[in-house]
N, CA and C atoms as an extended XYZ file, in Angstrom:
345
Properties=species:S:1:pos:R:3:atomname:S:1:resname:S:1:resid:I:1 pbc="F F F"
N        54.423       12.614       55.259 N   UNK     1
C        55.088       11.447       54.450 CA  UNK     1
C        55.923       10.650       55.461 C   UNK     1
N        55.707        9.580       55.399 N   UNK     2
C        56.415        8.698       56.368 CA  UNK     2
C        57.601        8.253       55.744 C   UNK     2
N        58.793        8.209       56.335 N   UNK     3
C        60.235        7.781       55.439 CA  UNK     3
C        60.598        6.521       56.197 C   UNK     3
N        60.879        5.613       55.340 N   UNK     4
C        61.168        4.252       56.019 CA  UNK     4
C        62.586        4.377       56.606 C   UNK     4
N        63.299        5.272       56.024 N   UNK     5
C        64.752        5.551       56.536 CA  UNK     5
C        64.869        6.039       58.183 C   UNK     5
N        63.816        6.571       58.572 N   UNK     6
C        63.552        7.140       59.898 CA  UNK     6
C        63.388        6.250       60.715 C   UNK     6
N        62.798        5.026       60.359 N   UNK     7
C        62.371        4.088       61.302 CA  UNK     7
C        63.500        2.903       61.279 C   UNK     7
N        64.629        2.860       61.051 N   UNK     8
C        65.430        1.887       61.062 CA  UNK     8
C        65.916        1.784       62.678 C   UNK     8
N        66.025        0.312       62.662 N   UNK     9
C        66.412       -0.006       64.176 CA  UNK     9
C        67.821        0.489       64.545 C   UNK     9
N        67.931        1.035       65.729 N   UNK    10
C        69.203        1.831       66.078 CA  UNK    10
C        70.423        0.789       66.170 C   UNK    10
N        70.035       -0.503       66.326 N   UNK    11
C        71.271       -1.355       66.411 CA  UNK    11
C        71.473       -2.067       65.061 C   UNK    11
N        71.012       -1.416       63.847 N   UNK    12
C        71.162       -1.926       62.531 CA  UNK    12
C        72.577       -1.827       62.238 C   UNK    12
N        73.045       -3.080       61.691 N   UNK    13
C        74.589       -3.166       61.116 CA  UNK    13
C        74.552       -2.549       59.689 C   UNK    13
N        73.457       -2.235       58.876 N   UNK    14
C        73.715       -1.930       57.619 CA  UNK    14
C        74.330       -0.377       57.630 C   UNK    14
N        75.497       -0.412       56.831 N   UNK    15
C        76.211        0.759       56.686 CA  UNK    15
C        76.399        0.871       54.974 C   UNK    15
N        75.450        1.525       54.632 N   UNK    16
C        75.663        1.675       53.037 CA  UNK    16
C        76.792        2.710       52.722 C   UNK    16
N        77.467        2.484       51.624 N   UNK    17
C        78.552        3.170       51.184 CA  UNK    17
C        77.946        4.174       50.246 C   UNK    17
N        78.600        5.573       50.408 N   UNK    18
C        78.225        6.618       49.519 CA  UNK    18
C        79.393        6.751       48.338 C   UNK    18
N        78.989        7.713       47.496 N   UNK    19
C        79.746        8.138       46.432 CA  UNK    19
C        81.082        8.505       47.014 C   UNK    19
N        82.034        7.883       46.496 N   UNK    20
C        83.612        8.114       46.924 CA  UNK    20
C        83.988        9.530       47.178 C   UNK    20
N        83.584       10.590       46.074 N   UNK    21
C        83.762       12.003       45.992 CA  UNK    21
C        82.986       12.644       47.168 C   UNK    21
N        81.769       12.298       47.366 N   UNK    22
C        81.156       12.640       48.551 CA  UNK    22
C        81.790       12.318       50.191 C   UNK    22
N        82.156       10.952       50.140 N   UNK    23
C        82.887       10.747       51.265 CA  UNK    23
C        84.312       11.569       51.548 C   UNK    23
N        85.059       11.569       50.494 N   UNK    24
C        86.274       12.436       50.410 CA  UNK    24
C        86.138       14.006       50.792 C   UNK    24
N        85.060       14.440       50.193 N   UNK    25
C        84.761       15.698       50.583 CA  UNK    25
C        84.263       15.999       52.005 C   UNK    25
N        83.476       15.288       52.573 N   UNK    26
C        83.050       15.102       53.951 CA  UNK    26
C        84.133       15.015       54.854 C   UNK    26
N        85.131       13.982       54.689 N   UNK    27
C        86.203       13.654       55.400 CA  UNK    27
C        87.166       14.887       55.501 C   UNK    27
N        87.337       15.597       54.309 N   UNK    28
C        88.123       16.936       54.369 CA  UNK    28
C        87.544       18.081       55.182 C   UNK    28
N        86.310       18.181       55.312 N   UNK    29
C        85.562       19.079       55.836 CA  UNK    29
C        85.666       18.709       57.372 C   UNK    29
N        85.444       17.429       57.764 N   UNK    30
C        85.421       17.250       59.160 CA  UNK    30
C        86.787       17.103       59.804 C   UNK    30
N        87.831       16.808       59.093 N   UNK    31
C        89.140       16.976       59.542 CA  UNK    31
C        89.913       18.206       59.440 C   UNK    31
N        89.530       19.078       58.531 N   UNK    32
C        90.344       20.265       58.184 CA  UNK    32
C        89.332       21.667       58.477 C   UNK    32
N        88.137       21.184       58.390 N   UNK    33
C        87.170       22.449       58.641 CA  UNK    33
C        87.134       23.286       57.232 C   UNK    33
N        86.266       24.424       57.296 N   UNK    34
C        86.147       25.119       56.139 CA  UNK    34
C        86.422       26.523       56.639 C   UNK    34
N        87.372       27.119       55.604 N   UNK    35
C        87.784       28.615       55.882 CA  UNK    35
C        86.497       29.441       56.162 C   UNK    35
N        86.711       30.557       56.740 N   UNK    36
C        85.706       31.455       57.064 CA  UNK    36
C        84.923       31.907       55.819 C   UNK    36
N        85.657       32.366       54.701 N   UNK    37
C        85.009       32.980       53.476 CA  UNK    37
C        84.131       31.776       52.841 C   UNK    37
N        84.513       30.637       52.618 N   UNK    38
C        83.840       29.477       51.952 CA  UNK    38
C        82.563       29.106       53.003 C   UNK    38
N        82.832       29.267       54.352 N   UNK    39
C        81.853       28.836       55.082 CA  UNK    39
C        80.647       30.029       54.903 C   UNK    39
N        80.784       31.203       54.961 N   UNK    40
C        79.997       32.286       54.769 CA  UNK    40
C        79.373       32.386       53.404 C   UNK    40
N        79.849       32.001       52.352 N   UNK    41
C        79.357       31.864       51.125 CA  UNK    41
C        78.383       30.714       51.096 C   UNK    41
N        78.762       29.415       51.827 N   UNK    42
C        77.689       28.468       51.805 CA  UNK    42
C        76.558       28.703       52.560 C   UNK    42
N        76.782       29.425       53.565 N   UNK    43
C        75.521       29.911       54.573 CA  UNK    43
C        74.583       30.762       54.082 C   UNK    43
N        75.110       31.715       52.953 N   UNK    44
C        74.431       32.674       52.362 CA  UNK    44
C        73.674       31.915       51.104 C   UNK    44
N        74.438       30.978       50.542 N   UNK    45
C        73.684       30.380       49.373 CA  UNK    45
C        72.765       29.264       49.979 C   UNK    45
N        72.757       28.648       51.125 N   UNK    46
C        71.804       27.578       51.504 CA  UNK    46
C        71.195       28.163       52.852 C   UNK    46
N        70.657       29.188       52.820 N   UNK    47
C        69.776       29.634       53.771 CA  UNK    47
C        68.480       28.778       54.165 C   UNK    47
N        68.142       29.259       55.502 N   UNK    48
C        66.992       28.373       55.975 CA  UNK    48
C        65.759       28.041       55.136 C   UNK    48
N        65.221       27.103       54.684 N   UNK    49
C        64.135       26.998       54.066 CA  UNK    49
C        63.095       27.677       54.597 C   UNK    49
N        61.777       28.183       53.739 N   UNK    50
C        60.849       29.159       54.330 CA  UNK    50
C        59.938       28.517       55.134 C   UNK    50
N        59.572       27.203       54.950 N   UNK    51
C        58.434       26.412       55.759 CA  UNK    51
C        59.017       25.652       56.746 C   UNK    51
N        60.252       25.806       57.268 N   UNK    52
C        61.130       25.176       58.490 CA  UNK    52
C        61.790       26.086       58.970 C   UNK    52
N        61.306       27.066       59.693 N   UNK    53
C        61.951       28.053       60.498 CA  UNK    53
C        62.598       27.591       61.939 C   UNK    53
N        62.084       26.379       62.194 N   UNK    54
C        62.356       25.889       63.342 CA  UNK    54
C        63.811       25.330       63.143 C   UNK    54
N        64.538       25.437       62.195 N   UNK    55
C        65.924       25.006       61.968 CA  UNK    55
C        66.922       26.111       62.482 C   UNK    55
N        66.349       27.299       62.481 N   UNK    56
C        67.018       28.230       63.045 CA  UNK    56
C        67.218       28.387       64.593 C   UNK    56
N        68.412       28.764       65.198 N   UNK    57
C        68.436       28.727       66.640 CA  UNK    57
C        67.485       29.895       67.170 C   UNK    57
N        67.009       29.598       68.321 N   UNK    58
C        66.094       30.515       68.886 CA  UNK    58
C        66.957       31.713       69.381 C   UNK    58
N        66.372       32.734       69.417 N   UNK    59
C        67.339       33.876       69.961 CA  UNK    59
C        66.875       34.115       71.338 C   UNK    59
N        67.974       34.439       72.216 N   UNK    60
C        67.805       34.806       73.637 CA  UNK    60
C        67.170       36.095       73.771 C   UNK    60
N        66.107       36.436       74.546 N   UNK    61
C        65.639       37.894       74.788 CA  UNK    61
C        66.706       38.629       75.322 C   UNK    61
N        66.745       39.661       74.530 N   UNK    62
C        67.852       40.822       75.066 CA  UNK    62
C        67.963       40.923       76.592 C   UNK    62
N        67.079       41.058       76.941 N   UNK    63
C        66.800       41.302       78.489 CA  UNK    63
C        67.511       40.440       79.178 C   UNK    63
N        67.298       39.031       78.889 N   UNK    64
C        67.858       38.064       79.681 CA  UNK    64
C        69.358       38.173       79.335 C   UNK    64
N        69.855       38.265       78.190 N   UNK    65
C        71.372       38.235       77.668 CA  UNK    65
C        71.857       39.296       78.559 C   UNK    65
N        71.448       40.415       78.712 N   UNK    66
C        71.850       41.478       79.364 CA  UNK    66
C        72.032       41.302       80.857 C   UNK    66
N        71.073       40.557       81.436 N   UNK    67
C        71.216       40.077       82.923 CA  UNK    67
C        72.185       39.139       83.082 C   UNK    67
N        72.621       38.371       82.086 N   UNK    68
C        73.785       37.211       82.162 CA  UNK    68
C        75.124       38.091       82.625 C   UNK    68
N        75.576       37.816       83.849 N   UNK    69
C        76.821       38.631       84.363 CA  UNK    69
C        78.023       37.786       83.770 C   UNK    69
N        78.048       36.642       83.623 N   UNK    70
C        79.258       35.957       83.140 CA  UNK    70
C        79.239       36.049       81.678 C   UNK    70
N        80.470       36.871       81.019 N   UNK    71
C        80.655       36.939       79.641 CA  UNK    71
C        80.954       35.633       79.036 C   UNK    71
N        81.392       34.541       79.691 N   UNK    72
C        81.574       33.210       79.047 CA  UNK    72
C        80.347       32.663       78.639 C   UNK    72
N        79.313       32.966       79.599 N   UNK    73
C        77.896       32.281       78.979 CA  UNK    73
C        77.369       33.086       77.942 C   UNK    73
N        77.617       34.080       77.581 N   UNK    74
C        77.030       35.043       76.580 CA  UNK    74
C        77.851       34.328       75.283 C   UNK    74
N        79.162       34.383       75.522 N   UNK    75
C        80.020       33.742       74.382 CA  UNK    75
C        79.560       32.334       73.989 C   UNK    75
N        79.425       31.548       74.932 N   UNK    76
C        79.095       30.100       74.836 CA  UNK    76
C        77.523       30.253       74.148 C   UNK    76
N        76.657       30.813       74.483 N   UNK    77
C        75.374       31.017       74.063 CA  UNK    77
C        75.403       31.395       72.454 C   UNK    77
N        76.292       32.329       72.129 N   UNK    78
C        76.498       32.946       70.823 CA  UNK    78
C        77.131       32.001       69.927 C   UNK    78
N        78.074       31.068       70.478 N   UNK    79
C        78.653       30.108       69.735 CA  UNK    79
C        77.704       29.071       69.361 C   UNK    79
N        77.021       28.520       70.238 N   UNK    80
C        75.836       27.467       70.083 CA  UNK    80
C        74.732       27.888       69.201 C   UNK    80
N        74.557       29.147       69.227 N   UNK    81
C        73.605       29.611       68.454 CA  UNK    81
C        73.830       29.822       66.666 C   UNK    81
N        75.084       30.325       66.748 N   UNK    82
C        75.816       30.101       65.347 CA  UNK    82
C        75.920       28.706       64.663 C   UNK    82
N        76.488       27.711       65.822 N   UNK    83
C        76.485       26.327       65.229 CA  UNK    83
C        75.217       25.760       64.905 C   UNK    83
N        74.110       25.909       65.657 N   UNK    84
C        72.872       25.546       65.195 CA  UNK    84
C        72.326       26.143       63.920 C   UNK    84
N        72.557       27.500       63.607 N   UNK    85
C        72.230       27.944       62.552 CA  UNK    85
C        73.022       27.375       61.318 C   UNK    85
N        74.187       27.006       61.495 N   UNK    86
C        75.003       26.483       60.316 CA  UNK    86
C        74.453       25.005       60.063 C   UNK    86
N        73.968       24.454       61.236 N   UNK    87
C        73.491       23.036       60.961 CA  UNK    87
C        72.263       23.070       60.270 C   UNK    87
N        71.223       24.075       60.781 N   UNK    88
C        70.122       24.427       59.835 CA  UNK    88
C        70.210       24.642       58.401 C   UNK    88
N        71.470       25.238       58.294 N   UNK    89
C        71.666       25.740       56.750 CA  UNK    89
C        72.046       24.110       56.030 C   UNK    89
N        72.901       23.578       56.703 N   UNK    90
C        73.378       22.304       56.239 CA  UNK    90
C        72.038       21.159       55.810 C   UNK    90
N        70.928       21.353       56.611 N   UNK    91
C        69.867       20.387       56.437 CA  UNK    91
C        69.125       21.071       55.620 C   UNK    91
N        69.127       22.241       55.392 N   UNK    92
C        68.272       22.926       54.133 CA  UNK    92
C        69.020       22.640       53.024 C   UNK    92
N        70.316       22.614       52.896 N   UNK    93
C        71.005       22.405       51.652 CA  UNK    93
C        70.482       20.786       51.123 C   UNK    93
N        70.530       20.087       52.106 N   UNK    94
C        70.229       18.702       51.912 CA  UNK    94
C        68.748       18.476       51.593 C   UNK    94
N        67.809       19.170       52.170 N   UNK    95
C        66.355       19.173       51.957 CA  UNK    95
C        65.988       19.557       50.646 C   UNK    95
N        66.690       20.368       49.779 N   UNK    96
C        66.447       20.828       48.645 CA  UNK    96
C        66.418       19.632       47.422 C   UNK    96
N        67.568       18.923       47.416 N   UNK    97
C        67.413       17.601       46.588 CA  UNK    97
C        66.274       16.526       46.883 C   UNK    97
N        66.375       16.292       48.368 N   UNK    98
C        65.353       15.531       48.824 CA  UNK    98
C        64.079       15.902       48.352 C   UNK    98
N        63.462       17.217       48.419 N   UNK    99
C        62.247       17.589       48.115 CA  UNK    99
C        61.945       17.317       46.521 C   UNK    99
N        62.899       17.627       45.872 N   UNK   100
C        62.951       17.256       44.492 CA  UNK   100
C        62.662       15.808       44.221 C   UNK   100
N        63.232       14.971       44.943 N   UNK   101
C        63.181       13.516       44.695 CA  UNK   101
C        61.968       13.061       45.201 C   UNK   101
N        61.256       13.502       46.378 N   UNK   102
C        59.872       13.147       46.662 CA  UNK   102
C        58.788       13.904       46.076 C   UNK   102
N        59.033       15.008       45.430 N   UNK   103
C        58.051       15.502       44.777 CA  UNK   103
C        57.528       14.916       43.414 C   UNK   103
N        58.678       14.064       42.868 N   UNK   104
C        58.247       13.377       41.694 CA  UNK   104
C        58.890       12.080       41.882 C   UNK   104
N        58.160       11.232       42.753 N   UNK   105
C        58.480        9.792       43.139 CA  UNK   105
C        58.798        8.860       41.922 C   UNK   105
N        59.719        8.138       42.169 N   UNK   106
C        59.875        6.945       41.069 CA  UNK   106
C        60.157        5.768       41.877 C   UNK   106
N        60.407        4.583       40.830 N   UNK   107
C        60.781        3.264       41.540 CA  UNK   107
C        62.153        3.622       42.032 C   UNK   107
N        62.889        4.259       41.575 N   UNK   108
C        64.257        4.590       42.164 CA  UNK   108
C        64.334        5.293       43.365 C   UNK   108
N        63.285        6.324       43.718 N   UNK   109
C        63.166        7.039       44.819 CA  UNK   109
C        62.640        5.912       45.974 C   UNK   109
N        61.704        5.087       45.516 N   UNK   110
C        61.427        4.164       46.605 CA  UNK   110
C        62.380        3.180       47.128 C   UNK   110
N        63.295        2.896       46.154 N   UNK   111
C        64.540        1.813       46.404 CA  UNK   111
C        65.529        2.792       47.412 C   UNK   111
N        65.608        3.867       46.957 N   UNK   112
C        66.568        4.709       47.812 CA  UNK   112
C        65.989        4.917       49.240 C   UNK   112
N        64.923        5.035       49.484 N   UNK   113
C        64.446        5.136       50.878 CA  UNK   113
C        64.433        4.028       51.570 C   UNK   113
N        64.094        2.842       50.814 N   UNK   114
C        64.040        1.492       51.660 CA  UNK   114
C        65.442        1.113       51.794 C   UNK   114
N        66.438        1.558       51.271 N   UNK   115
C        67.820        0.978       51.475 CA  UNK   115
C        68.443        2.043       52.541 C   UNK   115
């Protein structure tokens, strides 16, 4: 499937507005973060989708990890791996309604993709 929205020019000045409730929620999350309990609940609820395992962070070979002598490198790798898994879960959560929308296309679906 080819999505028009992926082909927009990088210098496009189009900046559509989203629902105010979504904008407020994202602003709060981006400025204040999400507490650990809620974050874990969301990560469990929106696990990586079955047919897109590449959203998971690659795991480092255990022997390589043991060979790393600098503890800071191990911590950084672990942090980045968890961050990538969280991003994968977020994309998975967005993919579910998108999949529903494109599985049953309508005129409304086409106009959403083109805008």
